[in-house]
N, C-alpha and C positions, 0 to 999 in steps of 0.2 A: 441444504442448499447444494445442488449439483454444479458441475462445471459449466453447463450451459447457463444456469442462473447466475453464476459468477460473471460470465461474459456479459450478460444483460445488465447487471448492476454496474459493472465496470464501464460499459458504454454510456449508461445514464449519468454516471459520475463524471466521465470525461466531457460529455456534452454540456453538463450543468456548470462546471468550473473551467472556464476557458483559460484561466491562468496556467492550468496544467499543460496546455499545448506548448508553451514556451519551454518548459522543462523537458517535455517529450522531444522537442527539436534537438536539444543538446544531448539528451540521454541516448538517443539513437536506438531505443529498444525496438522500434518498428522499421529499422532500415532494411531495405532490400535492394538487390541488384538484378538488373535484367540485361542480358547480353544479346547482341545481334550479330550472327555469323553469316557472312556472305561469301561462299566459296564457289563462285561462278567463274568459269574459265573465259578467257578472251581469245578470240580467233586471231588477232593481230597484235603485234608488239609496238607498232608505231603510235597507236592511240594511247596506250598506257604510258609510253615514254613521254608523249607530249603532255599528258596530265601530270606526270611526275615532275617534268621540268617546270611546268607552270606553278605547281605547288612549291617547288624548291625556290623559285624566284620570289614568290610571295612570302615565304618564310624569311628569306634574306631581307626583303623589303620591310616587313613588320617585326623584325628581330627584337628591337628595343621594346616594342609593345608586348611581345610574347614574354620577354624576360620580366617586365614589370608585372604582367598578369601572373606569372609563376611565383614571383615573390609574394604577391598579394594572397595567392592561394596558400602558400606556406604559412603566412601569418594567420590566416583564417584557421588553418589546421591546428596551429599552436593554441589559439583561443578555444577552439572546440575541444582540444585535448584537456585543457585545464577545466573547462566548464562541464565536460561530460560526466566526470565523477561526482561533482557537486550536484548536478541535475539528477543523477540516479538516486542519490540519497534523499534529495529534496522531494522528489516524486513520491517516494515511499512514505515520507513524513506527511505530506499533504493528503495523500489518499487515506492514510490512517486518521488524520484529523477530520476529513469529510465523513468517514464512516462513524466516527465518534460524535458526530453532530456538533463539531466545533467550527470556528471560523477558519476558512481557507484563505491564507494570504501569501502572496508571492515572496514577500520579505522574510517571512518565517521559513519558507522553503529553502531559500538561498542561505539563510543563517545556519539551519540544520545541515544543509548540504556541505558547506565548507567546514563545519564542525567535524563531520565524519568523512572528509575528503581523503585523509590518509588511509582509513580503514577500507574505504571503497576501492581506492587504487591498489592496496595490498591484496584484496580479494581477487580483483581482476588479474593482477600480475601473477599470483600463485595459480590461479585457474589456467592462465595461458602457458604455464611451463610445460604441460604435456604436449602442447602443439609443437614445441621445439623438437621434442623426441620424434613425433610423427613426421615432421618435415625432414629430419635427418635420415630416417629410415626410407622415406620416399625418395629423397635425393640419391641415396646409395643405389637403390633398385633402378631408378630412372637413369642414372649415369651408366650403370653396367649395361642396361638395355641399349643405350645410345652407342656405346662402344661395340656391342655385338652387331648392331645394325650396320655401323660403318665398316667393321671388319668383314661382314658378309657381303656388302656391296662391293668392296675391293676385291674379295675373292671371286665374285662373279665376273668382274672385268678381267681378272687374270686366268679364268678358266679353272679355278680350284673346285674340287668335288665337294669339299666341306663348306663351301660358301653358302649354299642354300640352307644348310642346317644352322649355321651361325646367324643368318638373317632371320630365320623362323624363331630361333631362340631369343633373339633381340626383340622382335615384335611381341613375342609371348611375354617376355619380362616386362615390357612397357605396359602391356594390358594388365598384368598382375599388379604392377605398381599402381596403376589407376584404380584397380579394384580395391587394393589395400587402402588407398587414400580415401575412397568413398566410404568404406566400412568403418575405418578409424574415425573419420570426421563425424559420421552419424552416431557412433557409440560415444564419442566425446561429447557431442551435443546433448545426448540423453542424460548421461551421468554427470558430467562436469557442468554443463549448462544449467541443469536443474539445481545442482548444488550451489552454484553461484547465485541464482535467484533467491534461494532460501537463506543463504549466508548473508546476503545484503540486508535482508529484513531482520535477521537476528542482530546484526550490527547496529541498525538504526533504531528499531523498535524495542529491543531488549538491552541495548548498550553493551554488547559483547565485543571483545577484540576480534581481529581478523581470523586468527587461528581457531579460537573458540567457535566463531560463527561458522567457519568451514567444517569443523568437526560436527557441529549440530546439524548443518545442512546435509552432510554426507550420511549421518546416521538416519535422518529422515528419509533419504532416498532409498536406503536398503531396508528400512523398517516397513516399507510398503504402506505409507500413510497417504497415498493418492497423488504424490508429487509427480511421478512418471506419467500417470494418466492426465494430469494437468498439462504436462509438457506436450503430449501428443495432441491435446485439444488446441493449444496455442499453435502447434506446428501446422495443423490443418488450416487454421485461420491465416497463418503466415503464407501458406501456398496460395490461398484465395486472394489475399492482399497483393502478393507479388504478381499474380496473373492480371488482376484488375489494373494495377499501376502500369505494368508493362504494356497492356493494350492501350491505355490512355496516353502513354508517352510515345506511341508509334506516330502520332500526328506531328511530333517534333523529330523523331529519329529518321523517318523517311526523308523529309526535306533536308535534314542535315547531311545524310549520306549522299543525296543527289547533288548538294552543293560541293561536297568534297570531290565527287567524281567530276563535276564541272570545273573544278579548280578554284572555286570561290571560298577560300579559306576564311576570310573575315566573316562572311555570312554564316558559314558553318559554326564558327565559334560563338557568334551572337545567338544563333538558334539553340546551341547547347547551353549557354548561360540562361536563356529564358526557360528552357526545359528544367534546368536545375532549380531555378527559383520557384517554378510552378510546383515541382515535386516536393518542395520543402513543407508545404501546408499539410498534405496527407501524411507525410512522414512524421510530422510533429504530433498530429492527432493520434496516429496509430501507435507511436511510441508511448504517449501518455496512457492510451487504452491498455496496452500490454502490461505496463507497470502496475496500473490499478488492478488488473485482473490477478496478477501474482500476489499483490498485497492482500486482496480480499481472500484469495485461497489460503495464504499464510494465516490470516486471522481465523478462518474456519478450521484449519488444521490444528491450531493451538487453542481452540476454544475461546477466542477473543470476540467472536460475533454473537455470543449469547445475549439474549434480550434481557435488559436490566429489569429488576422488580419494579412494578408500578408504585408510585407514591400516592398514598391515600390521604384523605382529609384527616388532619389531626396527627399525621405521622405514623399511624399504626394500621396494619392490615386488619380486615374484619376477622373476628374469631371464627375458627372452624366449628362445624356443628358439634355441640356437646362440649366444646373446649371452654375452660374458664381460666381466670388468672391474668387476663390481658390488662395492662394498665390503662386507666381512663385517658381519653384524648385531652390534650391541654386546651384551656379555654381559648376561644377565638379572640381576635383583636377587638379592643373596646369593651370587653366583658368586665363588669363590676360585681363583686360579691354582694349578696343581699344583706341589708341592715336589719337590726332588730325592729325598727319602726315599720319596715315593710311587712314583717310577720304580724305585728300588732294590728296594722291596717287590714290585713287579710283575715284576722281571727273572727269567727262568727260571734254575733251579739248574743247575750244571755237570753235564754228562753223566757217568754212572758206568758202568764196564764191567759189563754184566749178569752175566758169569761170576764176576767178583770179588764182586759184591753177592750172588749166589746162594750162594756157598760161604763167606761171612762172612770173607773175607780182607781184610787192610788194603790200602790203595792203595799200589802200588809207588812208591818214591821217584823223583824225576825223574832222568833219565839225566844223568851228569856231562858237561860240555863238555870235549872234548880240549884239552890245553894249546896244541897247535899252532893250533887254531881260535881260542882266546882270544888268543894272541899276534898272530894275523893281523888281529884287529880293530883298527882305527885309531881313536884317540881323536878325538872331534869337535873341530873347529876353531872358534874364536870367530868370530862374525859381524863382518866388518870395518866394517859400517855401524852397529853397535850403539853406544849412548852410552858403554858401558864401554871399547870399543876406542878411542874418541876421547880418553878421559881417561887411562887407564892407560898408562905408558911401556912401551916394548918391553923384553924381558928383558936385552938387552945394552947398554942405554943407561946412560951414566955420569951420576951426579947432578950438577946444576949447581954451579959453585963458589960459595962464600958471598961 
């Protein structure tokens, strides 16, 4: 089964079991972000100042509502933070149950998800530690570049000859920092992202600890067992999904931007909330789909998707050609062993002389045995090894004295 077949089976599983969508919503495996950058210049400052003043006045007017909305979003974020780790583990369990042809129930998914909540959180936390190192390196390079640009701009104002060199070095450093960030992020996603996907399934399906699961996932990545190829397969699907969702959300983004420019802050917030609610459904479906695909790949990689041996009637497979020694099949339900009367009823009748039967004559009596032949017959002797021979005294023995 190739990666494309895995994606097909994952989609069929996701569409068949709608309960997976709820777990996919909280797991966030299919989350994507689309940005809209509008860097157009304005010919006059009066219009922009008027829009800014109008937005500022509306912010002051709806300040309590905005504060309440922010608090609500924080609470929703906390709930999502708690449920996301349980949903990730629950999705793995339910996809495995579906592949094993067992019943897929949401209650079982949440039960298993909260059981492995700590391991899932530990795996994500340990995987996220390299991001901190990348952010620190990027911040140092970016900060030095900003300092160089500021120093170069000040030197140009003062007529310094080294100002242009400082400005160029600052811009070059910022470009290098951006390049380092892109390369580091992509390398992190390949190695550590793949390791995290495999480690989660080791923790849930094989009941391993967080460290042991990460070690097993790391070994699989470097053992060239196809995990990196699966990552690139899902990566291409992620790009296609992001483009499709981004284009679909443009029907909300464009009106929202126009409302912001027009100074209609409540309308822009309302459109943004509707866009967020609408995007939740495809995000939930896609999150479940990606998790199921990784679970199916994990099963294939570790030989868990082997087809079970068929069950034959009687419990035994048919013997191979020329093979002997197979035990007989057990009797079917309701089978009764034959009785002696059944065999007597089926026994053939004794043969009758056809001439006697045709003329209606009785059967002739059996021929008498001659006396000489009867006298010549010797009576059977007793078995000397029988228990009776050991106990009974011989005929000529005298009884013991009292």
